[in-house]
N, C-alpha and C positions, 0 to 999 in steps of 0.2 A: 473383542478386543477392540479395545478405541482405536480409533487411527490416528497416529501421530499428532503433533500441532500445526505440524508444516504441509498436512495432508487435510485438514479442516478447511472444508468451505466456507464462501462468507458467499451473501447475501442484503441488496436494499433495494430499497423502493425509490424511483425517483418522485418528482412534484406530481403527476401523473398518473402514479401509479403504477406503472412499469416497472418490471424487475431486471438484475442483471445478478445472474451467478457466475460466483466465480470459482476457479481450484486446479488444481494441478492431474494433466493428466501425462499417462506414461503411453510411450510408445515406442517403438523399438526400428531403428535404422542401420543400416547397413549391419548388424547384427550387435548393432552395442544401445543398452536403453537410456531413453532418454527423458526427459519431461517438461512439457511446457506450460506455462502459466492461462490459462485460457477464459472466457467468459460466455455465456449465451445469453439474450435478453428473452426473458416472457413477457406477454400479457396481464393484468390485475385478472384474466378467466386462468390463465396457467398453458396459454397457446405459444410455440413455440415461434419466436420472432425470428429467428438465424435456420436455418438448414445446418447448417457445422459453428463448430464454436469460433469467436473468434480467438485469435493466438495475441495475447497482450505482450508475451515476449517468448519466446522458443529457446530450446536448448537450458534452462537455468542450472539445471545440474540436479545430481540424483541424488547427494547426500546435503545439501544444503537447506538451512530451515527457511523456509521463503513467507512463507506465516501472510497470505493473501488480505486486507481490505478494504471494504467499499463503503461509500455512502451515498448515494440520493441527492442530486442537487436538479436546479430547477430545467434543466436541459439534458440529464441523460447523469451519468454516475461519474467518481473520483472514487480510482484502485492505485493502494498504496501493496508496496512487498518489496522484502528484501532481493534487492539485485546485488550480482558482483556486477555489471556491463556499467553501469552509471560513475563508479567510481576512477581516479587516475591518478596516480603519481602510487610512494610506495606502497602503499600498503590496499591498490587497486583489490588483490586476493579475498579482502576479508567480506567487502558488500557494506555498501550504503542504499538507501530507502529511494527506491523509484515512484514517480507520480507516473498515470498515465487516465486522461478521459475519455469516457467513453460517451459518445452524442447517442440520443435516443436513437436517433436513424440506425446508428451501428456501420454507417458506410464508410466512413473515413473519420477510423482512430487520430488521436491527439499524438503529440507525440510522446517519446516515454523522457520524462525528466526526474532529475536529481533534486531531494528535497533539503536534502542536509547541506551541510558545507563545515563541518567537524570530518574528515578524512580518516583522523589517525586512526587505525584499528578498527574494529568493528561494530556498525550499526545496524541494531534490528527489533523485531517484534515492532515494525510500524502499522498506527490504527487511522483511521481519518474519519471526520466526522463534518456533515452541512451544518452551516451557518450562513444566517441571511446575506452574510456578504461576501462567502465563497467558500474558504471549508478553512480548520487546521489540523495540520499530521503531529504527531505523537510518538514518539518509537526512542530504545533503549539505546544508550549509548554507552560503548565500551573503552570509549578513549583514554581513560586516565589508567590503563592498562591495571587493572584490579580486578577481582572476581565478583566483583558487584558491581551494579551498572549505575547510570545515571538517566533521567530523562530527563529526554530536548523535546521541542514544539517548534515549529513555523504554522503563521500565516500564510495562508496564498487565497487569492479574489477565485470568482471563479473562472476564471479563462485558465488555471492554475499557476501564475505568474507569483512569484513571492509579494507578499504586502509588511511582509514585516524581517528582521534579521531573526536566524536561528536563534530561539531562548530557551534558560535551565527551567525546567519547572523541578525537579527533585537533582536538585545535583550536589554532590559532598555531603548526601549524608548519611549517617548509621545503617549501614544492612543494605540489602539489594531494594534497588530498583528500577526494575526491568521488567519487564513482560506489562506491559502499559494497556487500560481500557478507557472509551468516551465516546460520551455517550452527548450530543446534543442536536435538536431540533426547533429549528425559530429563535433560537437563545443568541441573541449580541456577545459573545463573553469581548471584554475589554482587549486589547493589546495593552503588553507589558510595557513600560518605559525600556 
């Protein structure tokens, strides 16, 4: 049987050939079933670099569609996922787009950052791709209260700071614009005005 989309792992290679696997791990705490978003680094020869998985976010929710995405960078990896913790305001229960940098050493994880600025209703299905200047994140935006989503993106530098505003990729188009995919390797995308 196929895994639900929220359970599918993600993997990427950094510039040194090291790998990062990201997945959801279930655990029982005080009789309650919980899920954590975790990662583990591997050498290009398949040797685990971490004795235990690195916890990117704990207790992400059991029924939430997390759908992590990872991209290899020059000094490690960028991981994005849907998180209820990064948003504030009236729609905080819906979820926003989180980003966390994982350094090649794995010793000190970067802070969890919010990528999206649109916070009305749900933001889903983030995907991240490495660029020569940093990264780009694309996701589904359901802020227009319609059953079909729009696609939004944001450019970030190598340290995870925004280098553009939130931009529309496919906004107010006919039909469903959700579940984006993105691939980039050494490609310089021009930032849109």
